[in-house]
C-alpha positions in Angstrom: -31.0 1.2 -20.3 -28.5 0.0 -17.8 -24.2 0.5 -16.8 -22.1 -2.1 -17.7 -18.3 -2.3 -16.4 -15.3 -5.1 -16.6 -12.9 -5.2 -13.7 -10.0 -7.6 -15.0 -8.1 -8.9 -11.9 -4.4 -9.2 -13.2 -2.6 -12.5 -12.2 1.0 -13.2 -13.0 3.1 -16.4 -12.7 5.1 -14.4 -10.5 2.6 -13.3 -7.8 1.0 -16.8 -8.0 3.1 -17.8 -5.4 2.0 -15.0 -2.8 -1.4 -16.0 -3.6 -0.9 -19.4 -3.0 -1.9 -19.8 1.0 -6.0 -20.6 1.4 -7.2 -19.8 4.9 -7.7 -22.3 7.5 -11.6 -22.8 5.9 -10.1 -23.1 2.4 -7.4 -25.8 3.8 -10.4 -28.0 4.7 -11.5 -28.1 0.8 -8.0 -28.5 0.0 -7.8 -31.1 1.8 -10.4 -32.6 -0.3 -8.8 -32.8 -3.4 -9.1 -36.0 -5.2 -5.8 -37.9 -6.0 -6.9 -37.6 -9.6 -5.3 -34.2 -9.8 -1.6 -33.8 -11.0 0.3 -31.6 -9.1 0.3 -28.7 -11.1 -3.7 -29.3 -11.3 -2.9 -28.5 -7.3 -1.2 -26.1 -7.3 -3.6 -23.8 -9.9 -6.7 -25.4 -8.2 -5.0 -23.5 -4.6 -4.7 -20.5 -6.3 -8.0 -20.1 -7.9 -9.2 -21.0 -3.8 -6.8 -18.1 -2.5 -8.3 -16.0 -5.3 -11.9 -16.8 -4.2 -11.2 -16.2 -1.0 -9.7 -12.9 -1.5 -12.5 -12.0 -3.8 -15.0 -12.6 -1.3 -13.1 -10.5 1.4 -12.9 -7.6 -1.1 -16.6 -7.5 -1.9 -17.9 -7.9 1.7 -15.7 -5.0 2.2 -17.5 -3.1 -0.5 -20.8 -3.9 0.8 -21.5 -6.8 -1.5 -22.3 -9.8 0.5 -25.5 -11.4 -1.0 -24.6 -14.5 -2.6 -27.0 -15.8 -5.1 -24.9 -18.8 -6.4 -21.7 -20.4 -6.6 -20.5 -22.8 -9.3 -17.5 -25.2 -10.4 -16.7 -26.2 -14.2 -20.2 -24.9 -15.4 -22.0 -26.8 -12.5 -24.3 -25.1 -9.8 -22.8 -26.1 -6.6 -25.2 -23.7 -4.3 -28.1 -21.4 -5.2 -29.7 -18.7 -3.4 -33.3 -19.4 -2.3 -34.5 -16.0 -2.9 -35.7 -15.0 0.2 -32.6 -15.0 2.8 -29.8 -12.9 2.1 -26.8 -15.2 1.7 -23.5 -14.3 2.9 -20.6 -15.1 0.9 -19.5 -17.7 3.3 -21.5 -19.7 2.1 -19.3 -20.4 -0.9 -17.0 -21.9 1.3 -19.5 -24.7 2.7 -20.7 -25.5 -0.6 -17.1 -26.2 -2.2 -16.2 -28.3 0.7 -19.5 -30.3 0.2 -18.8 -30.9 -3.4 -15.1 -32.1 -2.9 -16.3 -34.4 0.2 -19.1 -35.6 -1.7 -17.1 -36.5 -4.6 -19.5 -34.6 -6.7 -15.9 -32.3 -7.4 -12.8 -33.9 -8.4 -10.8 -30.9 -9.8 -11.1 -27.2 -10.4 -11.0 -25.6 -13.9 -13.9 -22.8 -13.7 -15.0 -21.1 -11.1 -18.2 -18.5 -11.0 -19.9 -16.2 -8.4 -22.9 -14.5 -8.8 -23.5 -11.6 -5.8 -26.5 -9.4 -5.7 -26.5 -5.8 -4.3 -29.3 -3.0 -3.5 -28.3 0.7 -3.1 -30.8 3.4 -2.6 -31.4 4.1 -6.5 -29.3 1.3 -8.2 -29.4 -2.8 -8.2 -26.1 -4.2 -8.9 -25.5 -7.5 -10.7 -22.1 -8.8 -10.1 -20.4 -12.5 -12.2 -17.2 -13.3 -11.1 -15.3 -15.7 -13.4 -12.1 -17.4 -12.4 -10.2 -19.8 -15.1 -7.6 -21.9 -14.0 -6.3 -21.9 -18.0 -8.0 -19.4 -19.9 -7.3 -18.4 -23.6 -4.0 -17.6 -24.6 -3.9 -13.8 -23.2 -7.1 -14.1 -21.7 -7.3 -12.6 -18.1 -8.1 -15.7 -15.8 -10.2 -13.5 -13.2 -12.9 -11.4 -14.8 -15.7 -9.1 -12.5 -18.6 -8.1 -14.8 -20.8 -5.7 -12.9 -24.0 -4.3 -13.9 -26.3 -1.4 -12.3 -29.9 -1.0 -13.0 -32.1 2.0 -12.0 -34.4 1.3 -9.0 -36.9 3.5 -9.7 -37.8 1.0 -12.9 -38.0 -2.0 -11.2 -41.0 -3.9 -11.6 -42.7 -4.7 -8.6 -44.1 -8.4 -7.4 -47.6 -7.4 -8.0 -47.3 -5.1 -10.4 -48.5 -5.8 -14.3 -46.7 -4.8 -17.3 -49.5 -2.1 -18.2 -49.1 -1.0 -14.7 -45.7 -0.5 -14.5 -45.7 1.4 -18.1 -48.2 3.4 -16.4 -45.8 4.1 -13.2 -42.7 4.8 -15.8 -44.3 7.0 -17.7 -45.6 9.2 -14.8 -42.0 8.9 -13.2 -40.2 10.3 -16.2 -42.8 12.6 -17.1 -43.7 14.2 -13.2 -40.5 13.4 -11.5 -37.7 13.4 -14.5 -38.5 16.8 -15.6 -37.7 18.2 -18.9 -34.5 17.3 -21.2 -31.8 19.0 -19.2 -33.0 17.8 -15.5 -33.1 14.1 -17.0 -29.8 14.6 -18.3 -28.4 15.5 -15.1 -30.4 12.5 -13.2 -28.9 10.2 -15.1 -25.5 11.4 -14.4 -25.8 11.6 -11.0 -27.0 7.6 -11.1 -24.0 7.3 -13.1 -21.6 8.5 -10.6 -23.1 6.6 -8.0 -22.5 3.5 -10.2 -18.8 4.6 -10.8 -18.3 5.1 -7.1 -19.3 1.7 -6.2 -17.1 0.2 -9.0 -14.2 2.0 -7.8 -14.7 1.2 -4.3 -14.8 -2.5 -5.5 -11.7 -2.1 -7.5 -9.8 -0.2 -4.6 -10.7 -3.5 -1.7 -9.5 -5.7 -5.0 -6.0 -3.9 -5.5 -5.6 -4.1 -1.7 -5.5 -8.0 -1.8 -4.4 -8.7 -5.1 -0.3 -7.7 -5.5 -0.4 -6.9 -9.5 -3.5 -4.8 -9.1 -6.4 -5.0 -11.3 -8.1 -2.7 -14.5 -11.2 -1.6 -15.3 -12.3 -2.0 -18.9 -14.4 0.8 -20.8 -17.7 1.8 -19.1 -20.7 1.1 -21.4 -24.0 2.5 -21.3 -26.5 -0.5 -22.6 -29.7 0.4 -24.3 -31.9 -2.8 -23.5 -34.0 -4.0 -26.3 -34.6 -7.5 -24.8 -34.9 -9.1 -21.8 -31.6 -9.9 -20.0 -30.8 -14.2 -20.6 -29.6 -16.6 -18.1 -28.2 -19.8 -18.5 -29.1 -21.1 -14.9 -32.8 -21.1 -13.9 -31.9 -19.4 -10.4 -30.7 -16.5 -12.0 -33.4 -15.9 -15.0 -35.9 -16.0 -11.7 -34.3 -12.8 -10.8 -33.0 -11.0 -13.5 -34.7 -12.3 -17.1 -37.1 -9.9 -16.9 -34.8 -7.4 -16.1 -36.1 -5.8 -19.3 -38.6 -4.3 -16.7 -35.9 -1.9 -15.3 -35.1 -0.7 -18.6 -37.5 2.2 -19.4 -38.1 1.7 -22.9 -41.4 3.8 -22.6 -38.4 6.5 -22.2 -37.8 6.0 -25.9 -41.4 5.2 -27.1 -44.2 5.4 -24.7 -43.1 9.0 -23.6 -41.6 10.0 -27.5 -38.5 11.5 -26.5 -37.5 12.2 -29.3 -34.4 14.3 -28.0 -33.1 11.5 -26.3 -29.8 10.7 -26.9 -29.0 7.4 -28.1 -25.6 7.7 -29.5 -24.4 7.2 -26.2 -25.8 4.3 -25.8 -25.0 0.7 -27.2 -27.2 -2.2 -28.4 -27.5 -5.0 -25.7 -25.9 -8.7 -26.5 -28.3 -11.4 -27.0 -25.5 -13.7 -25.3 -26.7 -15.1 -22.0 -24.9 -13.1 -19.0 -23.7 -15.6 -17.1 -22.2 -17.7 -20.1 -18.6 -17.9 -18.2 -15.4 -18.0 -19.7 -14.6 -21.6 -21.0 -11.6 -23.7 -19.8 -9.2 -23.9 -22.5 -7.2 -27.5 -22.3 -5.5 -27.2 -25.3 -3.7 -24.0 -24.6 -0.5 -24.7 -22.4 1.0 -21.6 -22.9 -1.3 -19.3 -20.4 0.5 -20.3 -17.6 0.1 -17.7 -14.8 -0.5 -20.6 -11.9 1.2 -23.6 -13.2 4.8 -23.2 -13.0 6.9 -26.0 -11.5 7.7 -23.8 -8.2 8.2 -25.7 -5.5 7.1 -23.2 -2.8 6.0 -24.8 0.8 1.9 -25.2 1.1 3.0 -25.4 5.0 3.2 -21.3 5.6 0.3 -20.0 7.3 0.7 -16.5 5.6 -0.4 -15.1 2.6 2.5 -12.6 2.1 0.6 -9.8 1.2 -0.3 -6.7 2.8 -4.1 -7.9 3.2 -4.6 -6.7 6.5 -4.8 -10.1 7.8 -8.5 -11.0 6.1 -7.2 -13.5 4.6 -7.3 -15.5 7.8 -10.8 -14.8 8.6 
């Protein structure tokens, strides 16, 4: 079982102009834009870079700064080495290199995957930014997953050893039905606290604010499936976080399955697709002639945009 939450960051054509000024670091990326871009595509890409920059700041202030990967147009530009913690600033370096080397000539989609550890929960955060999403879709979506650390498979642990350990944990530490419910409730509150903290930091940097979708409690019955290998190495075996034993090996007959939804078979890092045929969803593609020379971001972000 795990928790799943979505934060949709609102962008409109009216506030896109406010978001149009990346910092000095991102201006290096902007300077590398290919001449193949139309003026509208350049404006949209500049907004996307500013959005990415502000999301970096928000995640860092919320305590999530372990970058696993960054992708543009569904192509991985950076992936973690699994050993070292990777600061979000490396996303800037990866983008700059890709533009300068000619590997990237325009931006249709951007995606960040961020890992987060807390005392009781592990977080997986996947950010997707789409230049032209499907009509009425949100251009910026943040998927947040929370897994119970106690049920994590240890590096040297076999499936049988994991099964025995989880059974022992539930039987000896999680107590009776009432205690189990209370323990799950505490973990859920921890998850909610981290989501709200992240949303608060996001709303400080985005004039149109954000919305939280309905939270889901997911009953995992299969492994999490990843599109990219660097993700699958870390997360495909996340079924080992999920105490299926709670339902089967431990014979918890009074477990309330109605509170949970069944997990989906879709890969979790399949990003929202770029919709080249939809000219109506114009959140950042207007013919605004606002100057790109200003160094100010135009929003009360506390000066963090220039860091």
